[in-house]
N, C-alpha and C positions, 0 to 999 in steps of 0.2 A: 436731570443732573442737579438742579438746585435742591431737590428733596434729599438726594443722597448726601450732598455736602452739609445740608442743615442737620441731618441726623448724625453725621460723623462729628460735626462741631458740638452737638449736644450730647455726644457719646450715647446715642440712643439707636440701637441696631435692631435688626429683625431677628426673629427666632425661627429656627428650623424644626421640623417635626421630630419627635422622639428624643433619644439621647439618655444618658445615665450620668450619675455622679459617683464614680468609684473612688476609693481612697487614693490620694495622689502619690504618696511615698517618694516624693522628689527630694525631700530633705536629706536623704542618704548621700547625695552626690552634688547638689547645687551650691554647696558652700566651699568647694575646693576648686582650685584652678586646674586647667587642663594639663595633664602630665605627659611628658615625652618618654616613651618606653625605650629600653635598649633594643637593638636589632635582634630578631629571632635567628635561630640557626639556619632556617630555611623558610622561604616564602612559597606558598602554594597558590598560584595565580590562575583562576579560571579564565578561559578564553572568552567566555560570554558572561557578562555581568549586567545585562540590560534586557529589555524587551526587543526581540529581533533575532538575528543570526550572528554567529561568531565570525569575526573578521579573519582574513588570511594570515597565517603565521609567517613571520619575517625572519625568525632566527631558528637555529638548530641546536641540538645538544652539543655542549662543549664551547659554545660561543660566549665570549665575554661581552657584557653589556654595561652601559653607563646609566646613571640615574636619569630618568626622564626619557630614555630611548624607547622608541616605539617597538613593541614586541609583535603586534599585529597591525594590519592596515588594510583599508579598502576605501574606494570612492563611492560606495553605496550608502545611502542615508541610514538604513537600518542595521548597518554593521559598524558598531562603535569600537574603536581600537583600544587596546590596553598598553600600558607603559611600565617600564622597569621601576619599581619603587625605590630601589637603591642599586648601586653598582655591584656586580658579581658575575657568576658563571651559571649558565643554564645547564643543569645537571640531569634533568629528566623531562620527558613528555609522557603523560599517561592519563588515566581515569581516576578521579577521586570523588568522594562524596560531595555533592553540591550543597550550597546554602539555600535549600528549598524544602518546603514541607514534605515533598515526596521522598527526599533522601536519596534520589537517584544519583548515579555517577555521571560525570561530565568531563570533557577534555580539560586538562590543566597543565600548566607549565611550572616546573620546580626551579627556583632560583636560589643559589647559595651566595649570600652576601660576602663581600671581601672585607667589610668593616671600614672601608675608606669613604663610602658614601660620595663617590666622585660624580659630579654632574656632567652632563653633555653641555655643549655650547648653547647658551640661551641668548635670546634677542629681546631686550627690554623695549616696550612701547611707551614712549613718554607722552604721546598724545594720541589716544585711540580715535579721536575725531578725524584724524588724517586718513583713516582707513575707510573703505567703502563698506556697505552693509554685507555684500557678498564675501569680502575678505574677513569680516568679523565672524560670519557664520562658518566659514572654512576653518578659522582658528578654533572656534568652539568644537567643531567636529573632530579636528585633529588632536585636540586635547583629551578626547575620550570622555566628555562630560555627559552623564545621563542623570535623570531625575533621582535625587538622593533622599526624597521623602518616603520611598518605599515602592513606587511603581517602576522606576527604572526606564522611563521612556526617553529616547534620544533627545537631548536638549536642542541640538542643531535644527531638528525638524520643527520643534515647538516655537523657536524664535524666528524661523524663516517664514514669516507671514507678512501680509500687507501692513504698511504703516497706517497710523491714524486710528488706533484702538480706543475704545472707551475707557477701559480699565486695565492696568497692569497690577495684578494682585500678588503680593509676596506673602507666602504662607510661613509665618513664624509662630503658629499656635502651639505646636508640640503638646497635644492634648493627652496622650496616653500616659498612664501612671508609670512611675519609676524613671522615665527617660528625661534627661536634662542636657543632652548634647547640644541642641540648638540654643538653649538658654545660655550656656557658658560660651558658645561661639559668638553670640551677639554681644556679650559683655566684653570679651577680650579682643574681638576683631570687628567692631562695628564700623570703623572707617573703611576697611576692605569690603565689607558688605555694601556700603553705600557706593563705593566705586563700581561694584557689579550692577547696582541699581541704575547708576548713571549710564552705563554701557547699554543696558536694556532700554532705558529711556531714549537713548540716541538711535537705537535700532528700530524700535517699535513706535516711537512717537505717540504714546498714549495721552489721553486727555487728563488722566489722573492716576497717580500711583498710590495704592493702598497697601499698607503693611499691617496684616492682621496678627494680633498677639493676645494671648490670654492674660487676665489680670493677676495671675499667680507668679509673674516674672517681673517684679518691680525694677530690679537692677537692669535687666535687659531693656526694658521700656525706656528707662532714663538714658542708657547708652545710645540707643537708636535716635532718640529725640535730640540728643546733643550732636550726633553726627550729621543729621539732616536738617539742622536749624536754618540753613541757608537755601533750602530747596522748598519752594512754595508749593510745588505740585506733589510733594510726598506727604502723605497723611498717615500718622501712626494711629491705628484703630485698636483700642483696648477692648477686648471682648470678655464677657463673663465666662468663667471656667465651666465648661460642660463638654462631656465626651459624646460624640466625636466631632467637635467643631473643626478639627484639622482636615476633615474630608473635603475634597475639592468642591463638590456640589454644595455641601453644607456651609462652607466658608463663603462661597458666592452668594448663597441665600442670606447669610447673616450680614454681609457687608453691603449688598446691593438690593436685596429683596427680590431678585429674579430667580425663578426656578429654571433649572437646566433640564429640558425634556429628555426622556429616555432615548438613548442612541444618538444624542446630539452633543457635539464638542463645544466647550466654552468659547473657542475662537470664533465660531459662527455667530455668537452673540456679541462679539466685539470685546472679548476678555481673554487674557492669558494669565495662568497661575503658575508661579515658580516657587519652589521650596527655598527657604533662607540659606541652607547649606549649598544648594545649587548656585545661587546668586554669588556666594563667596567664591566658589570654584570658577565661575565665569570671570570674575575680576582678576583672580590669580592667573588664569590662562591668557587673557588678553594683555594685561599690563606687564606681568612678570614672566610670561612664557613658561608657566609651570602647569604641566598636565595634571589630571586627576590621579594623584598617587597615594593620598591619605585622606582620612576623614576622622571626625571626632566620634568616639564610641563611648557610651555609658556602660561601665562595668559595675553592676550593682546587685543587691540581694543580701539577705542576712547571712548567707553562707560565704560571703566575701568579707575578709578581715578589713580591707581598706578600699571600700567602694569609692569610685571616682570616675571622672571623664578623662580619657586618654586619647592622644594622637596615635592612631593605629595605621600602619602601612597596609595597603590593600594586599591581600594574600597572607596576612599574619594568621597563624592557626589560633583558634579560640583558646586552646590549652595554654599558649604563651601569655595571652592577656590575663587569664585567670591566675596563673602562677605569679605574674608580676603584681597582682592585686591581693594576694594572700587568700587563695581559694581553699576552703575547708570542706572537703567532700564528706558527706554523711550518707547513711543508708537510704536507698530510694531517692537519691539526689537527682534532680532534674536540672539541666542547663537549657535555657530558652534563648533562642536568637530572636530579638525583638522584644516588644512589651508583653505584659501578661495577657492582654486581650487579643492582639493581632499577631503575636509571635508564635513560634513552633518549637517543639522540643527537638534537640539535636541527638542523633544516634551515635555520634562520635565527636570527640573534642578536637579532632584534626580538621574539622570544617574550617575553611578560611574566611576571613573578613572580606566582604565585597562592597561595591559602591552603594548598595542599599542597606547595609548593616548599620543600625544606629544604637543598638543596645544588646548587651549580653547579660542576661538575668539568671542568677543562681539562687533561687529561694530555698528556704528550709521547708520541711514538710508542715511545720506549724504555720509558716507564713502563707504558703499556698499549698493546700492539701492536694495529694494526688487525685487524679480523676476517679471519682467513684463510679460504680456500675450504673450504666444507663438503664432507665426504667421507661415504661410506656408514657407517652404524652397524655397529660390530664386535660388538655385543651383549655388552659387558663387564659390564654391570650396575651400574657405579659410580653412575649417576644414581639408580637405585632405592635404593641404600644410603644416600645422603645426603638423600633427599627427606624433609623434616620432616613432610609430610602423608601419608607412607606410600603414595604413588601409584606407578604404573608409567610413568615418563616416556617410555621408548622406545615403548611401545604407544600412548600418547597422541599422540606425534609422528607415528607411522604413520597413525593414523586422522585426525589433523588434516590431513595432506597429502592424504589421500584424501577429505576432507570428509565423513567418516562420522559425522555429528553424533549420531545415536542411540547409537552405540557409545561416543562420547566422554562422553555423559551417564551411561551405565552404568559407565564407569571413573571417575566422580566428578571430571570436569575442574573443576567449580566449586570444589572444595576446594583447588585449587592457589593458593598465595599469591604466585606469581610471584617467589619469592625469588632465583631464578637459581642456586641451589646445583647443580642438575643440569647446567646449561650450564658452570658453573665447572670441574667435574671431567670433562667430556666430552672424551675424547681425539680424537674426530672433528671437534671444533670446530663442532658443530651448535648453532645458536641456538634451543634448545628453547623458551625463554620467548617468543620472537617467534611461534613457531607456536601456542603456547597463547593468546597475546593475540588473534591473528587469529581463532582458532577460537571463543574466548569472545565476541568481537564478533559473529561470524556467528550464534552461538546466541542471543544477546540479540536480534538483529534478527529471527530466525525466531520467537522467542517473542512479540515485539511484534506480528508479523504474525498469528500464531495467536490472540493475544489480541484483536486487532481483528476477525479473522474470527469468533471466538466471540461477541463483542459484537454483531456484525452478525447472526449467526444468532439470538441471543436476541431482538434487536429484531424480526427477521422472524417468529419464532415467536410473540412477543407480539402482533404485528400480526394474524397469522392467528387467534390465539385471540380477540382483540378483535372481529374481523370475524365470527367464528363466533358469539360471544355476541350481537352486534347482530342477526345473522340470526335466531337463535332467539328473541330478544326481539320482533322484528318479526312472526315467525310466530305467537308466542303472542298478541300483540296483535291480529293479524288473526283468529285463531280466537275470541278473546273478542268481537270485533266481530260475527262471524258468529252466534255464539251469542246475542248480545244482540238482533240483528235477528230471528232465528228466534223468540225468546221474545216480542218485541213483536208479530210477525206472528200468532202463535198466539193471543194475548190479544185482538187487535183485528181478527180476520179478518172477522167479521160486519159490523162498522162500516165496515171498508175497502171491502167489496163494495158495501154500500149507497151509500157515498160515491162509488164509481166510477160506478154507474148514474145517480146524481143528476147527476154532472158531465157524463156523456154526454148526458142529456136537456137539460141547460142549454145545451150547445154546439149541439144541434140547434135549439132555440128561438131562440137568438141568431142562428144562420145564417138561419133563416126571416125573422126580424124585419129582418135586414140586407138581405135580398133585397127585401122589401116596403117598405122605408123610402124609397127615392128618389122614389116617386110615390104618389098616392092612388088611382090607377086599379087595379082588381082584376086578377086573373091573366088572365081571359078577354080583357079589353080589351087587355092588354099583348101577348098573342099575336096578336090581330087587327092591332094597330098594327104589329108587326114584319112581318106578312104583307103588309100594305098597302105598307109601305116597300119591301119586296122587289119587289112588282109595279111600283111607281113607277120604281124603278131600272131594271127590265127595259124598260119602255115608253120611258123616256128614252134608253136605249142604242139601241133599235130606231129611234126617230125620228131620232136623231143619225146613224145609218148611212144612213137614207133621204135625209136632208138632204145628206149627203156625196155620194151617188150622183147626186142631181138636180143638184147644183152642177156636178159633173163633166160631165153631159150638156149643161147649158146652156152651159158654156164651150166644149165641142166644137162645139156648134151655132153659136155666135157666130163662132168661128174659120172655120167652113165658110162662113158667110154673107159674112164679109169677103173671103174668097178668091174667091167667086163674083162679088162686086161689082167687084174689081180685074181680073179676067181676062176678063170679058165686056164688050163695048162696048154692047150693047143691054140695055134694062131687062127684068129677069126677076123673077118672083115667087120670094122666098127659100124654101128648103126648109123652114125653120122659121119660122112666123108669129109676129108680135109678141104675139098673144094667148097663144100657148103659152109664150113666154118670161115674160110677165107672170105667168102662172099658176104657173110653176115657182118664180119668186121669192117669190110669195105663200106657196106651200107651205113653202118654206124658212124664211120668217119665222115662220110659224105653228109649225113644229117647234122653232125656237129659243125661242119664247115658252113652248111647253109644257115644254121642258127646264128653263128658268129657273123656271117655276112649280113643277115637281116638286122642284127643289133648295130653293126657298123652303119648300115643304111639309115637307121633311125637317128644315129649320132650325126651323120652327114646332113640329114635333113635339118637338124637343129642349127647347123652352121649356115644354112641358107642355100644348100645345093638344090639342084633341080630334082624334084621328087619323081618326075616322070622317067628321067634317065636312070635314076637309081633303081626304080622298079623294073625297068627293062633289063638291066644288068643282072638283077636277081633272077629273073626268068631265064636268062641265058645260062646262068650258073646251074639252075635246076636241070637244064637240058644236057649238061655235060655227061659224057658216058661214064657209066659206073665202072669201078675197078674190076677187071677180070684177070684170068691167068695170062691173056695175050698182051695186055697193055700195062702190066705191072712194071715199074721202072726199076732199073738197076740201082745199086748203091751209089755209084758215081753220079748218075743223073739226079738222084734224090738230093745228094749233097749240093749239086749245082743249083737246083731249084730252090733249095733252102737258103743258099747264099743270095740268090736273086730276090727272094722274098725279104730278106733282112735289109738289102740295099733299098728296095722299094719302100719299106717301112721307115727307114731313116729319112729318105727324101720326103715322104709324106709328112713326117713330124716336123722337118725343117720348114716345109711349105706352110704347115699349120701355124707355126710360130710367126712366120712372116705375115700371114693374113689375119692373125688374131688382133693386131693393132688397128685393123680397118673395120669398118662397120659392115654388116651383112649385105647392105645394099650396094657396096663397092666391089664385091667379088665378081670376077669376070667369068665368062663361059669356059675359057681355057683352064682356069684354076679348078673349076668344077670337074672337068673331064680328067685332069691329072689325078685328082683325089679319087675319082671313081676307078681309074685304071690301077692305081696303087692298091685300092681295096680289093679289086678282083685278083690281082697277082698274089696278094697275101692269102686270099681264100684258096686259090689253086695250090699254093705252096703248102698250106696246112693240109689240103686234101692229099697231096702226094706224100707228105710225111706220114699221114695216117696209113696210106697204102703200104709204104715201105715198112712201117712198124708191124702191120698185119702179116706181111710176107715173112719177116724175120721170125715172128712168133710161130708161124706155120712150120718153118724149117727146123726151129728148135723142137717143136712137138714131134716132128718126124724123126 
């Protein structure tokens, strides 16, 4: 520590490797005060103006917003919010060309100012020391502050570190030609800058605060020394003019003599570096509650009639800045965002000013000639001599053209600060920085893809592990269940066997009871009943067949008799006598009656009647005398029998209705006999009717 202080007091600093001394050209703008420009007709505000991801949009098209109102917001560290630079109406949300060397389009918000510049309610902090460190970090994050020196890293992350640092380094070098924005800011707002330094001192508690500034800014040096004369721990370090002293690693080397290894952040060495404009924004946010809405931009170049530094609202189109400063467009005119070494040519003048924009350069062709045609590298080695990061620019360019990304990583392409010193000294006019930028973008894209693939692989492996665990758990549970069943079976095997036998016996008894339940007749009677029913069905079928044959014979005989009567003129005796016809009809009627009797017998059996008695009655009916000429009834007798049959039928039906409400097991023997008698009478009546009808037909035929 003593050696660093001694060298600072003696104004004797370390030297970093490489570097160049291009023409400064700062005289065009460093003698004029910062100018406030009129409001543009519209502001094009990109949703992402930092390293990280865009925050979530909080407004919609048509919303009226106040100056300082948050347009996006998030609680994630790498999502820095943006705010309305003035009051007005949100008119559109869309894609516009970004302030990036790629010229790609990105989401933007279009704000139309109302001209009133109306502020939202602000809360002034009179004593920032009354706030905790976490509250200060939150205020910085909510103010949307990101590194304004060019990198755009979220400031809230950078200052949210452990206290007790060795060095807090304020970068006020501004080493690139033409740019004088920080120079004028230090001259006009040195007190506000020191307020920001005090806030960082309170948060980080460093052992020493070093403000690095080049010796080509005498007025700014004087202003800073006057502002911090009462702060013993703040040291103004005046460095010799050399490009690129403003690089973070180069500035650390020049002030402390320490080399920052590749891939290592300065905070791990006990150092934090902040740009002078970022420190000013921190003081404004903490004390005055002013978010990052504007910044100083150098508008310069010989194509500008009135080159100067201006206060530019974020989102102001470059065309508005150029018009306010008297832009004279010439053939093959280029407009560069940034300085001549680290800047990039704009494809359109509608690109907006963002948080990292520090210069708009409009040179003439005589001032900065258009890029000439690239020729082959002559291997002179000048690019390697001036590279402040001690890289091999020519080899990096070869592998970048070949897209050999693994080799680029081995050559530490990530350490390139894109200062442009190599391209500045290249005699072959090779745009080396452009090759490096493209290669870096490809490497970032590849790493993002690899990261996504790794995450997908981890999710897949986690899923397989989870499924395997579930499978093992199911198998263990299954084995436990088997063991439990075996244990239960071994303890109750005797009881289970007895229970099974008892259950089988119960099923057999139930089945027997079910079979014997429908009637009270014993098993022998049931067998006889079924045998008798089968015999009755066979007899009925036989009688029906005989009846059919006899009817056919009678019909043929009748036809033959009619034929003989019509063909012969003399009376002859028919081949078939009337007695035979009458006898055939009588036989048919008897067979029909028997069939009906048998059907009735089956029906009676279903109601629970005694099958043996029904069978006997049927046999008795079969033995009845056949109808002959001697026992044919008269018409009066037939009518009487018919009436008796109807009465018997009515009585039987009434009796059946009475007994239908009772179960078959409650029918008495008297009821059975009555039903049998009624059935026999009905059969006899039908038989007599058949005989009477046959007699009548005979008389008519005679």
